[in-house]
C-alpha positions as CSV (number, residue, x, y, z in Angstrom):
1,X,30.5,-4.9,-13.8
2,X,29.5,-5.2,-10.0
3,X,26.2,-6.1,-8.9
4,X,26.3,-3.8,-5.9
5,X,26.7,-0.1,-6.4
6,X,26.4,1.0,-2.8
7,X,24.0,4.0,-4.0
8,X,21.0,2.8,-2.0
9,X,22.8,2.4,1.1
10,X,21.2,5.3,2.6
11,X,17.7,4.3,1.6
12,X,17.5,6.1,-1.7
13,X,17.0,4.8,-5.1
14,X,17.1,6.2,-8.6
15,X,14.3,6.7,-11.1
16,X,14.7,6.1,-14.9
17,X,15.7,9.6,-15.3
18,X,18.3,9.6,-12.7
19,X,16.4,11.6,-10.0
20,X,16.5,10.0,-6.5
21,X,13.8,9.3,-3.9
22,X,13.2,7.3,-0.7
23,X,12.8,3.5,-1.2
24,X,9.6,3.9,0.5
25,X,8.1,6.4,-1.9
26,X,4.7,5.4,-3.1
27,X,6.1,5.3,-6.7
28,X,8.7,2.8,-5.7
29,X,6.1,0.7,-3.8
30,X,3.8,0.9,-7.0
31,X,6.6,-0.5,-9.4
32,X,8.2,-2.5,-6.7
33,X,5.0,-4.5,-6.0
34,X,4.7,-5.1,-9.8
35,X,8.2,-6.5,-9.7
36,X,7.0,-8.8,-7.0
37,X,4.1,-10.0,-9.2
38,X,6.5,-10.5,-11.9
39,X,8.6,-12.8,-9.8
40,X,5.6,-14.8,-8.7
41,X,4.5,-15.2,-12.4
42,X,7.9,-16.7,-13.0
43,X,7.2,-19.2,-10.3
44,X,3.6,-19.9,-11.7
45,X,5.3,-20.5,-15.1
46,X,8.1,-22.8,-13.5
47,X,5.0,-24.5,-11.8
48,X,3.2,-25.0,-15.1
49,X,6.1,-26.5,-16.8
50,X,6.8,-28.9,-14.2
51,X,3.1,-29.8,-13.3
52,X,1.8,-30.1,-16.8
53,X,2.4,-33.9,-17.2
54,X,1.8,-35.1,-13.5
55,X,-1.0,-32.8,-12.7
56,X,-2.9,-33.2,-15.8
57,X,-2.5,-29.4,-17.0
58,X,-3.1,-29.8,-20.6
59,X,-2.4,-26.6,-21.9
60,X,0.8,-25.4,-20.1
61,X,2.8,-24.3,-23.2
62,X,0.0,-21.7,-24.3
63,X,-0.5,-20.5,-20.9
64,X,3.2,-20.2,-20.1
65,X,3.7,-18.2,-23.4
66,X,1.0,-15.9,-22.3
67,X,2.3,-15.4,-19.0
68,X,5.8,-14.5,-20.4
69,X,4.1,-11.9,-22.5
70,X,2.6,-10.4,-19.4
71,X,5.8,-10.4,-17.6
72,X,7.3,-8.6,-20.3
73,X,4.6,-6.0,-20.3
74,X,4.8,-5.6,-16.5
75,X,8.5,-4.3,-17.2
76,X,7.0,-1.9,-19.8
77,X,4.3,-0.6,-17.1
78,X,7.1,-0.7,-13.9
79,X,9.3,1.3,-16.3
80,X,6.6,3.8,-17.0
81,X,5.8,4.1,-13.3
82,X,9.6,4.6,-12.6
83,X,9.6,7.8,-14.5
84,X,9.3,11.2,-12.8
85,X,7.2,12.4,-15.9
86,X,5.0,9.7,-17.3
87,X,3.8,9.6,-20.8
88,X,0.2,8.7,-20.5
89,X,-0.6,8.8,-24.1
90,X,1.7,5.9,-25.4
91,X,1.5,2.2,-23.7
92,X,0.0,0.9,-27.3
93,X,1.3,-2.7,-26.0
94,X,-0.5,-2.6,-22.8
95,X,-4.0,-1.6,-24.6
96,X,-3.4,-4.7,-27.1
97,X,-2.6,-6.9,-24.1
98,X,-5.9,-5.8,-22.2
99,X,-7.8,-7.0,-25.3
100,X,-6.0,-10.2,-25.5
101,X,-6.6,-10.8,-21.6
102,X,-10.2,-10.3,-21.9
103,X,-10.5,-12.4,-24.8
104,X,-8.8,-15.2,-23.1
105,X,-10.9,-14.5,-19.9
106,X,-13.9,-15.2,-21.9
107,X,-12.3,-18.5,-23.5
108,X,-11.4,-19.8,-20.2
109,X,-14.9,-18.8,-18.5
110,X,-16.8,-20.6,-21.2
111,X,-15.2,-23.9,-20.1
112,X,-16.0,-23.5,-16.3
113,X,-19.0,-24.1,-14.2
114,X,-21.1,-21.0,-13.3
115,X,-19.8,-19.5,-9.8
116,X,-22.5,-19.3,-7.0
117,X,-20.0,-18.8,-4.3
118,X,-16.6,-17.3,-3.2
119,X,-13.9,-19.6,-4.3
120,X,-11.4,-20.5,-1.4
121,X,-7.8,-20.3,-3.0
122,X,-6.0,-23.7,-3.3
123,X,-6.2,-26.9,-5.5
124,X,-3.4,-28.0,-7.6
125,X,-0.2,-26.0,-6.6
126,X,-0.2,-23.9,-10.0
127,X,-3.8,-22.8,-9.3
128,X,-2.8,-22.0,-5.6
129,X,0.2,-20.0,-7.0
130,X,-2.3,-18.4,-9.6
131,X,-4.4,-17.1,-6.5
132,X,-1.1,-15.6,-5.0
133,X,-0.4,-13.7,-8.1
134,X,-4.0,-12.3,-8.2
135,X,-3.7,-11.1,-4.6
136,X,-0.3,-9.4,-5.4
137,X,-1.9,-8.1,-8.7
138,X,-4.6,-6.3,-6.3
139,X,-2.1,-4.9,-4.0
140,X,-0.2,-3.4,-6.9
141,X,-3.5,-1.9,-8.2
142,X,-3.9,-0.3,-4.7
143,X,-0.5,1.1,-4.8
144,X,-0.9,2.5,-8.3
145,X,-4.1,4.2,-7.3
146,X,-2.5,5.7,-4.3
147,X,0.4,6.8,-6.7
148,X,-2.4,8.3,-8.9
149,X,-3.2,10.7,-6.3
150,X,0.3,12.6,-6.5
151,X,1.1,11.8,-10.1
152,X,-0.6,11.3,-13.4
153,X,-1.0,7.7,-14.3
154,X,-2.2,6.3,-17.6
155,X,-5.8,5.1,-17.2
156,X,-4.6,2.1,-19.5
157,X,-2.4,0.9,-16.5
158,X,-5.3,0.8,-14.0
159,X,-7.3,-1.2,-16.9
160,X,-4.4,-3.7,-17.3
161,X,-3.7,-4.4,-13.6
162,X,-7.6,-5.0,-13.0
163,X,-8.0,-7.3,-15.9
164,X,-4.8,-8.9,-15.0
165,X,-6.1,-9.8,-11.3
166,X,-9.5,-11.1,-13.0
167,X,-7.4,-13.1,-15.6
168,X,-5.4,-14.9,-12.5
169,X,-8.8,-15.7,-10.7
170,X,-10.1,-17.4,-13.8
171,X,-6.8,-18.9,-14.5
172,X,-6.7,-20.7,-11.0
173,X,-10.2,-22.0,-11.7
174,X,-9.4,-23.3,-15.1
175,X,-6.2,-25.1,-13.9
176,X,-8.2,-26.8,-11.0
177,X,-11.0,-27.7,-13.7
178,X,-8.2,-28.9,-16.1
179,X,-6.4,-31.1,-13.6
180,X,-9.9,-32.5,-12.4
181,X,-9.4,-31.1,-9.0
182,X,-12.6,-29.6,-7.4
183,X,-12.9,-26.1,-6.2
184,X,-13.5,-25.3,-2.6
185,X,-16.2,-22.7,-2.0
186,X,-17.0,-20.6,1.0
187,X,-20.7,-21.1,1.3
188,X,-21.8,-18.0,3.4
189,X,-22.4,-14.7,1.6
190,X,-21.7,-11.2,2.3
191,X,-25.2,-10.2,2.1
């Protein structure tokens, strides 16, 4: 099987049902941004695996297992967004993962100092990459909201992506704390 099909050479792509649309369509932007996020999560997993011993990250195995679970769900959601007629009543796995994300956020947050200022992205490399994942996740959320203005999108997708960006923020803080790297904060306020 050849990797290139030449069917996209004129700026068009196919949805799951075979219908074609422009590669700059908001639907393609939405699931394409989830794909970009998925690739960055893959990089985060690789960084956690290589950094766990030298950076002092203690729970890399549990984190990478959960991140792999998120990657798989992003394929489910991306596949749903790549359908001309989305099924809004399904996505049971997404609902379960939302609850799991919330539980993990609460667990990690309970181990962190109270936040009084905005956190500047950085610290150890996996924490900085978690911030990159957070910002791409927020962009994906904006793309999905834009898609929802012209197509029906499951409310579970909105919740999942919103919680996921929160998770990446807390994960970045946790990774820095776990490695005994102090956070840098922005001392100004928006008030």
